[in-house]
C-alpha positions as CSV (number, residue, x, y, z in Angstrom):
1,M,230.2,97.0,192.7
2,A,228.3,100.0,192.6
3,L,227.2,99.7,189.2
4,S,226.2,95.4,189.0
5,S,222.4,96.8,188.1
6,S,223.0,98.5,185.4
7,S,225.7,97.9,183.1
8,A,227.2,99.7,179.9
9,S,226.0,98.4,176.0
10,S,226.4,94.0,176.2
11,S,229.8,94.7,174.9
12,G,230.6,97.0,177.9
13,V,232.4,99.1,175.6
14,A,232.6,102.4,177.8
15,E,232.2,104.7,174.2
16,R,233.3,104.4,171.3
17,R,234.8,107.2,169.4
18,G,233.4,109.4,171.6
19,I,229.8,108.8,171.5
20,P,229.2,107.6,175.2
21,A,227.4,104.5,175.4
22,A,224.1,104.4,177.2
23,A,223.7,102.1,180.7
24,F,220.7,99.4,179.8
25,V,219.1,99.3,182.8
26,E,217.8,96.0,184.8
27,D,216.3,97.6,187.9
28,V,215.0,101.1,187.7
29,Q,214.8,101.6,191.3
30,T,218.6,100.6,192.0
31,Y,219.8,102.8,188.7
32,L,217.8,106.4,190.2
33,T,219.5,105.8,194.2
34,Q,222.5,104.8,192.0
35,S,222.1,108.1,189.9
36,G,221.1,110.5,192.9
37,L,217.6,111.8,190.1
38,D,214.2,112.1,191.3
39,V,212.3,110.3,188.0
40,N,211.6,113.4,186.0
41,S,215.0,115.2,186.3
42,S,216.1,110.6,184.8
43,L,213.3,110.9,181.9
44,A,214.9,115.3,181.5
45,F,218.6,113.2,181.3
46,L,217.7,109.8,178.9
47,Q,215.5,112.7,176.9
48,E,218.6,114.9,176.2
49,R,221.0,111.9,175.7
50,L,218.2,110.9,173.0
51,Q,218.9,114.1,171.4
52,Q,222.0,114.3,171.2
53,Y,222.7,110.3,169.7
54,K,220.2,111.3,167.1
55,L,222.3,114.7,166.3
56,V,225.5,112.7,165.7
57,E,223.3,109.8,163.6
58,M,222.5,112.5,161.0
59,K,226.1,113.4,161.4
60,L,227.4,110.1,160.9
61,L,224.8,109.6,157.7
62,A,225.5,113.1,156.5
63,Q,229.4,112.0,156.4
64,Q,228.3,108.8,155.2
65,R,226.9,109.7,151.8
66,D,229.8,112.2,150.8
67,L,231.7,108.7,151.1
68,Q,229.3,107.2,149.1
69,A,229.2,109.7,146.2
70,K,233.1,110.0,146.6
71,I,234.1,106.2,145.9
72,P,233.0,106.1,142.5
73,D,234.2,109.5,141.9
74,I,237.7,108.6,142.4
75,E,237.1,104.5,140.7
76,K,236.0,106.7,137.9
77,C,239.7,108.7,138.4
78,L,241.0,106.0,138.7
79,D,239.6,104.4,135.2
80,V,240.9,107.7,133.2
81,V,244.4,107.4,134.3
82,A,244.1,103.4,133.6
83,T,243.1,104.7,129.7
84,L,245.1,107.1,129.4
85,Q,248.1,105.0,130.1
86,A,246.7,101.7,128.2
87,K,246.4,104.7,125.0
88,K,250.1,106.1,125.4
89,G,252.4,105.2,122.6
90,S,249.3,103.8,120.5
91,G,249.5,107.0,117.8
92,E,245.4,107.5,118.3
93,A,244.1,110.3,120.4
94,L,242.0,109.6,123.1
95,I,238.3,111.1,122.4
96,A,236.5,112.5,125.4
97,D,233.3,114.1,126.6
98,F,234.0,116.4,129.8
99,E,231.7,118.1,131.9
100,V,232.7,122.3,131.6
101,S,230.0,122.6,134.2
102,E,226.0,121.7,135.4
103,G,224.9,120.2,131.4
104,I,227.5,121.7,129.7
105,Y,229.9,119.1,128.1
106,S,233.4,120.0,126.1
107,R,234.7,117.1,123.3
108,A,238.4,116.5,123.5
109,H,240.9,114.9,121.7
110,I,244.0,113.7,123.9
111,E,247.6,112.9,122.5
112,D,250.1,110.8,124.3
113,T,250.5,112.5,127.8
114,D,252.4,111.3,130.7
115,S,251.0,113.6,133.3
116,V,247.8,114.3,134.5
117,C,246.0,117.2,136.5
118,L,244.4,116.5,139.6
119,W,241.9,119.0,141.8
120,L,242.5,118.3,145.1
121,G,239.7,120.4,146.6
122,A,239.9,124.0,147.7
123,N,240.9,125.5,144.5
124,V,243.7,123.1,143.7
125,M,244.1,121.1,141.1
126,L,247.9,120.0,140.7
127,E,249.8,118.0,137.8
128,Y,251.2,114.7,138.5
129,S,252.6,112.1,135.9
130,C,250.2,109.2,135.4
131,E,252.5,106.5,138.1
132,E,252.1,109.1,141.0
133,A,247.8,109.5,139.8
134,T,247.1,106.5,140.0
135,T,249.5,105.3,143.5
136,L,247.4,108.6,145.3
137,L,243.9,107.8,143.9
138,Q,244.8,103.6,144.8
139,K,245.6,105.5,148.1
140,N,242.7,107.6,148.6
141,L,240.3,105.2,147.7
142,E,242.1,102.4,150.1
143,N,241.4,105.7,152.7
144,A,237.8,106.1,151.9
145,K,236.5,102.8,151.7
146,A,238.5,102.6,155.5
147,S,236.7,105.4,156.9
148,L,233.3,104.3,155.0
149,E,233.6,101.1,157.2
150,V,234.5,102.8,160.4
151,L,231.7,104.8,160.2
152,V,229.3,102.4,159.6
153,A,230.5,100.0,163.2
154,D,230.1,104.0,164.3
155,L,227.1,104.2,162.6
156,Q,225.8,100.6,163.8
157,F,227.2,101.8,167.6
158,L,224.6,104.8,168.1
159,R,221.7,103.1,166.5
160,D,222.0,100.4,169.7
161,Q,223.0,103.3,172.0
162,V,219.8,104.8,170.5
163,T,217.6,101.4,171.5
164,I,219.0,101.0,174.7
165,T,218.2,105.2,175.7
166,Q,214.9,104.4,174.4
167,V,214.1,100.5,176.1
168,T,215.7,102.7,179.0
169,I,213.3,105.7,179.2
170,A,210.3,103.2,178.8
171,R,211.4,101.2,181.5
172,V,211.8,104.3,184.0
173,Y,208.5,105.5,182.7
174,N,206.4,102.4,183.1
175,W,208.1,102.0,186.5
176,D,206.9,105.4,187.8
177,V,203.6,104.1,186.5
178,H,203.8,101.3,188.4
179,Q,204.4,103.0,191.7
180,R,202.1,105.5,191.0
181,R,199.5,102.8,190.8
182,T,200.2,101.2,193.5
183,Q,200.7,104.4,195.7
184,Q,196.8,105.1,194.6
185,V,196.0,101.6,195.5
186,G,197.7,101.8,199.0
187,A,195.9,105.0,199.7
188,A,192.5,103.8,198.6
189,K,192.9,100.4,201.4
190,D,193.9,103.6,204.1
191,S,190.5,105.8,203.7
């Protein structure tokens, strides 16, 4: 097979969710011959690919931070809805402090209620029954946790590709240094 000297990552995956797999180079000479590149072009290509991986990693880390902040918020909302449902029919008002804006709180007395308003984002708030709100929030929580799992797997795959690319850069560079030294020694013997 033409690519016998360089194989895709250890799992043999060509890409994961749009992230191309890095090829591990076992034999640099064969790699350069097959790719049709000289050493400098190959190093430039590998450095560019490494920068692309780093850019994708930054984006994925930002998404991971957002999801890690979103999950506790959804869980808090679920707890509030559960508390409202538990107090329903007891005859006593629920006293809650809520944030009006950053650092400004207000106290509310919440009587029996059959509905809650959920902030959906983009300046949209909708009123749901407590049961509908619980169902929606649980679905959102499951989706967020599943997305986080996929994101963590993507980050691990990406880190593996970064490592493989860094090793390949080092191997190509070291091979080039070795070739130059061999040529210098050969030239010195000839003269």
